[in-house]
C-alpha positions as CSV (number, residue, x, y, z in Angstrom):
1,M,0.0,0.0,0.0
2,A,1.4,3.4,-1.0
3,K,2.1,6.0,1.7
4,P,-0.1,9.1,1.8
5,G,1.1,11.8,-0.5
6,S,3.3,9.4,-2.4
7,R,3.0,9.1,-6.2
8,T,2.6,5.7,-7.8
9,F,3.3,4.9,-11.4
10,D,1.8,2.1,-13.3
11,K,4.0,0.2,-15.7
12,P,3.0,1.2,-19.2
13,K,1.5,-1.5,-21.3
14,A,3.6,-2.9,-24.2
15,D,2.2,-1.2,-27.2
16,P,3.5,-1.9,-30.7
17,D,6.1,0.5,-31.9
18,P,4.2,2.9,-34.2
19,G,7.4,3.5,-36.2
20,S,8.2,-0.2,-36.8
21,N,6.2,-0.3,-40.0
22,S,7.9,2.9,-41.3
23,R,11.4,1.4,-40.4
24,L,10.5,-1.8,-42.2
25,R,9.5,0.1,-45.3
26,E,12.7,2.1,-45.2
27,K,14.7,-1.0,-44.9
28,I,13.0,-2.7,-47.8
29,H,13.4,0.5,-49.8
30,E,17.1,0.6,-49.1
31,I,17.6,-3.0,-50.2
32,I,15.4,-2.9,-53.3
33,F,16.1,0.6,-54.7
34,E,19.7,1.3,-53.6
35,A,23.0,-0.5,-54.1
36,D,25.3,1.4,-51.7
37,T,24.8,-1.3,-49.0
38,P,26.0,-5.0,-49.2
39,A,22.3,-6.1,-49.0
40,G,21.3,-3.7,-51.8
41,M,24.2,-4.8,-54.0
42,A,23.4,-8.5,-53.4
43,F,19.8,-7.8,-54.3
44,D,20.8,-6.1,-57.6
45,V,23.1,-9.0,-58.6
46,F,20.3,-11.5,-57.7
47,L,17.8,-9.5,-59.8
48,L,20.2,-9.4,-62.8
49,V,20.7,-13.2,-62.7
50,A,16.9,-13.7,-62.3
51,I,16.2,-11.4,-65.3
52,L,18.7,-13.2,-67.5
53,L,17.4,-16.7,-66.5
54,S,13.8,-15.6,-67.0
55,I,14.5,-15.1,-70.7
56,L,15.6,-18.7,-71.2
57,P,12.2,-20.3,-71.1
58,V,10.8,-17.6,-73.5
59,C,13.6,-18.2,-76.0
60,L,13.9,-22.0,-75.7
61,D,10.2,-22.6,-75.8
62,S,10.0,-21.0,-79.3
63,V,12.1,-24.0,-80.6
64,E,9.6,-26.7,-81.6
65,T,11.7,-29.7,-80.6
66,L,12.6,-28.2,-77.2
67,H,8.9,-27.2,-76.7
68,Q,7.8,-30.8,-77.3
69,S,10.5,-32.2,-74.9
70,F,10.7,-29.6,-72.2
71,G,7.5,-27.6,-72.6
72,Q,6.2,-28.5,-69.1
73,L,9.5,-27.5,-67.5
74,F,9.5,-24.2,-69.4
75,W,5.9,-23.6,-68.2
76,Y,7.0,-24.1,-64.5
77,M,10.0,-21.8,-65.0
78,E,7.8,-19.1,-66.5
79,W,5.4,-19.2,-63.6
80,F,8.2,-19.2,-61.0
81,F,9.8,-16.1,-62.4
82,A,6.4,-14.4,-62.9
83,I,5.5,-15.0,-59.2
84,L,9.0,-13.8,-58.2
85,F,8.7,-10.6,-60.1
86,T,5.2,-10.1,-58.9
87,I,6.4,-10.2,-55.3
88,E,9.2,-7.8,-56.1
89,Y,6.8,-5.4,-57.8
90,V,4.4,-5.5,-54.8
91,L,7.3,-4.8,-52.4
92,R,8.5,-1.9,-54.6
93,I,5.0,-0.3,-54.4
94,Y,4.8,-1.0,-50.6
95,C,8.1,0.7,-49.7
96,V,7.7,4.0,-51.7
97,R,5.8,7.0,-50.3
98,R,4.1,7.7,-53.5
99,P,3.3,4.4,-55.2
100,W,1.6,6.0,-58.2
101,R,4.8,7.9,-59.1
102,Y,6.6,4.6,-59.3
103,V,3.9,2.7,-61.1
104,T,3.7,5.3,-63.9
105,S,7.5,5.7,-64.2
106,F,9.6,4.1,-67.0
107,F,11.0,1.3,-64.8
108,G,7.6,0.9,-63.1
109,I,6.0,0.1,-66.4
110,V,8.9,-2.2,-67.4
111,D,8.6,-4.0,-64.0
112,L,4.9,-4.6,-64.6
113,L,5.4,-5.9,-68.1
114,S,8.0,-8.4,-66.8
115,F,5.3,-10.6,-65.3
116,L,2.0,-9.3,-66.7
117,P,2.1,-11.3,-70.0
118,T,2.2,-14.6,-68.0
119,Y,-1.1,-13.8,-66.4
120,L,-2.6,-12.6,-69.7
121,I,-1.7,-15.9,-71.3
122,A,-3.1,-17.9,-68.5
123,F,-6.4,-16.1,-67.8
124,I,-7.3,-14.0,-70.8
125,S,-5.7,-15.3,-74.0
126,P,-4.5,-19.0,-73.7
127,G,-2.4,-20.0,-76.7
128,T,-1.0,-16.5,-77.3
129,S,2.7,-16.3,-76.5
130,F,3.2,-12.5,-76.0
131,A,6.9,-13.2,-76.7
132,V,7.6,-9.6,-77.5
133,L,6.2,-8.4,-74.2
134,R,7.9,-11.1,-72.3
135,A,11.2,-10.2,-73.9
136,L,10.8,-6.7,-72.4
137,R,12.2,-8.2,-69.2
138,L,15.6,-7.6,-70.7
139,L,15.0,-3.9,-70.3
140,R,15.3,-4.5,-66.6
141,V,19.0,-5.2,-67.1
142,F,19.4,-1.4,-67.2
143,R,18.9,-1.5,-63.4
144,I,22.4,-2.9,-63.1
145,F,23.7,0.5,-63.9
146,K,22.7,1.4,-60.3
147,L,25.7,-0.5,-59.0
148,V,28.1,1.9,-57.3
149,W,31.1,1.2,-59.5
150,L,29.1,1.9,-62.7
151,M,27.1,4.9,-61.5
152,N,29.8,7.5,-61.7
153,E,31.1,6.2,-65.0
154,A,27.7,6.2,-66.6
155,N,27.0,9.7,-65.3
156,E,30.3,10.9,-66.7
157,M,29.6,9.4,-70.1
158,G,26.1,10.9,-70.3
159,H,27.6,14.3,-69.4
160,A,30.2,14.0,-72.1
161,I,27.7,13.1,-74.8
162,L,25.4,15.9,-73.7
163,Q,28.2,18.4,-73.9
164,A,29.2,17.2,-77.4
165,R,25.6,17.1,-78.7
166,G,26.0,20.2,-80.9
167,K,29.1,18.8,-82.7
168,I,27.4,15.4,-83.0
169,V,24.3,17.0,-84.7
170,V,26.6,18.8,-87.1
171,F,28.4,15.6,-87.9
172,F,25.3,13.7,-88.6
173,S,24.0,16.5,-90.8
174,V,27.2,16.3,-92.9
175,V,26.8,12.5,-93.1
176,L,23.1,12.9,-94.2
177,I,24.0,15.4,-96.9
178,S,26.9,13.2,-98.1
179,V,24.7,10.1,-98.5
180,C,22.0,12.1,-100.3
181,M,24.4,13.6,-102.7
182,S,26.4,10.4,-103.4
183,G,23.2,8.4,-103.8
184,T,21.7,10.9,-106.3
185,L,25.1,11.0,-108.1
186,M,25.2,7.2,-108.3
187,Y,21.7,7.1,-109.6
188,E,22.6,9.4,-112.5
189,I,25.9,7.7,-113.3
190,E,24.5,4.1,-113.4
191,N,21.4,5.2,-115.4
192,F,23.1,7.6,-117.8
193,G,21.6,7.2,-121.2
194,V,19.0,4.7,-120.0
195,P,15.4,5.6,-120.8
196,L,13.3,6.3,-117.7
197,E,10.9,3.5,-118.2
198,Q,13.7,1.0,-118.3
199,R,15.4,2.1,-115.0
200,T,12.9,0.3,-112.8
201,H,14.5,-3.0,-113.7
202,R,18.0,-1.9,-112.9
203,E,19.8,-2.0,-109.5
204,F,19.9,1.8,-109.0
205,S,16.2,2.0,-110.0
206,N,15.4,5.2,-108.0
207,I,17.0,7.8,-105.8
208,P,15.8,6.4,-102.4
209,E,17.3,3.0,-103.3
210,S,20.5,4.7,-104.3
211,I,20.6,6.6,-101.0
212,Y,20.1,3.3,-99.2
213,W,23.1,1.9,-101.1
214,A,25.1,5.0,-100.1
215,I,24.3,4.5,-96.4
216,T,25.3,0.8,-96.4
217,T,28.5,1.7,-98.3
218,M,29.6,4.6,-96.1
219,T,29.0,2.7,-92.9
220,T,31.2,-0.1,-94.4
221,V,28.4,-2.6,-94.1
222,G,28.2,-3.3,-97.8
223,Y,25.5,-5.9,-98.1
224,G,26.2,-6.4,-101.8
225,D,22.6,-6.5,-102.8
226,I,23.2,-3.3,-104.9
227,V,26.6,-2.8,-106.7
228,P,27.7,-0.4,-109.3
229,T,28.6,-1.8,-112.8
230,T,30.1,1.2,-114.5
231,V,33.8,2.3,-114.0
232,L,32.8,5.7,-112.8
233,G,30.3,4.2,-110.4
234,K,33.0,2.0,-108.9
235,I,35.2,5.0,-108.4
236,V,32.5,6.9,-106.6
237,S,31.8,3.7,-104.5
238,S,35.5,3.5,-103.5
239,L,35.7,7.1,-102.5
240,L,32.5,6.7,-100.4
241,I,34.0,3.8,-98.6
242,L,37.2,5.7,-97.8
243,L,35.1,8.7,-96.7
244,G,33.2,6.3,-94.4
245,Y,36.4,5.1,-92.8
246,S,37.5,8.7,-92.3
247,L,34.3,9.8,-90.7
248,I,33.9,6.9,-88.3
249,I,36.5,8.4,-85.9
250,V,35.0,11.9,-85.8
251,P,32.2,11.3,-83.2
252,T,34.7,9.3,-81.1
253,G,37.0,12.4,-81.0
254,F,34.2,14.7,-79.9
255,V,33.2,12.5,-77.0
256,S,36.8,11.7,-76.0
257,A,37.6,15.5,-75.8
258,E,34.6,16.0,-73.5
259,F,35.7,13.1,-71.3
260,L,39.1,14.8,-70.8
261,T,37.6,18.1,-69.8
262,A,34.7,16.6,-67.8
263,K,34.7,17.3,-64.1
264,K,34.1,14.1,-62.2
265,K,31.2,14.3,-59.7
266,S,30.5,11.7,-57.1
267,V,27.0,10.2,-57.7
268,T,25.4,7.5,-55.5
269,T,22.6,5.1,-56.0
270,R,20.5,6.8,-53.4
271,N,16.8,6.6,-54.4
272,C,14.1,9.1,-53.4
273,Q,11.4,7.3,-51.5
274,S,8.8,9.7,-52.8
275,C,9.4,10.0,-56.6
276,A,11.6,6.9,-57.1
277,T,14.4,8.8,-58.9
278,E,18.0,8.0,-58.3
279,G,21.5,9.4,-59.1
280,H,21.7,11.9,-56.3
281,D,24.9,13.5,-55.2
282,A,26.8,11.9,-52.3
283,D,26.2,15.0,-50.0
284,A,22.6,15.6,-51.1
285,I,20.0,16.0,-48.3
286,F,16.9,16.7,-50.4
287,C,15.8,15.1,-53.7
288,K,16.7,17.4,-56.7
289,Y,13.5,16.3,-58.5
290,C,10.7,16.6,-56.0
291,G,12.3,18.3,-53.0
292,E,11.5,15.6,-50.5
293,E,14.1,14.7,-47.8
294,L,16.2,11.8,-48.7
């Protein structure tokens, strides 16, 4: 019995931690969306392996002999990866503050398409392969660029290309003018003295086809489906090939020069839990896209 005037305190009841759910979401977000931690890096590597393996049943099942022998196995593999990617997709939605921003983002749509065709085949359109949509899983390989040792290099390359965009546009304009002029010239040379109604049966039958030849020749592809037969045409073809070899090094020089002058900036794989964007600076406190605290 308590003495008069004394204060007694009851032991508080054990209530669940109201912040436990929030901490769980942050932990899941750190593992799934970021790669700075060992757990996040391991998850990205696991995801990459799963993506590559998930393409195997799609590709191999299109071979008739393999489909007859291992069709059931491919079906089990397809559903295994579909369920795995479904769980991952649900966890991604669960751990972000604004799920709709993630769902409508580029990677959100790609993540959805990585497993949606399997359910469409099973419940809506049996017998339809949706092979093209299922192959979109390969787009998820781009998530591997989140790895720490690739993030800074990818950012530096993107910056160099962006800085050299003006020179690259001018370069492609010169190439476009060159192929148009050489294609038109070859059309006139190969059809010199040939009546217009008879040109449709020749190799350089029109100017668009001649421009196609010029593009394949300048890029040193040279399919051989269209070849000049006149001496002057062969001379023009030889000059165009040499010009193609000379021009192939030009854009490389532009980008290389920007690489040398580019200022390296440390970028991490930190992901905003609100707008699901990544690539923030190492010392960033707030998201540079939506302003939320990181």
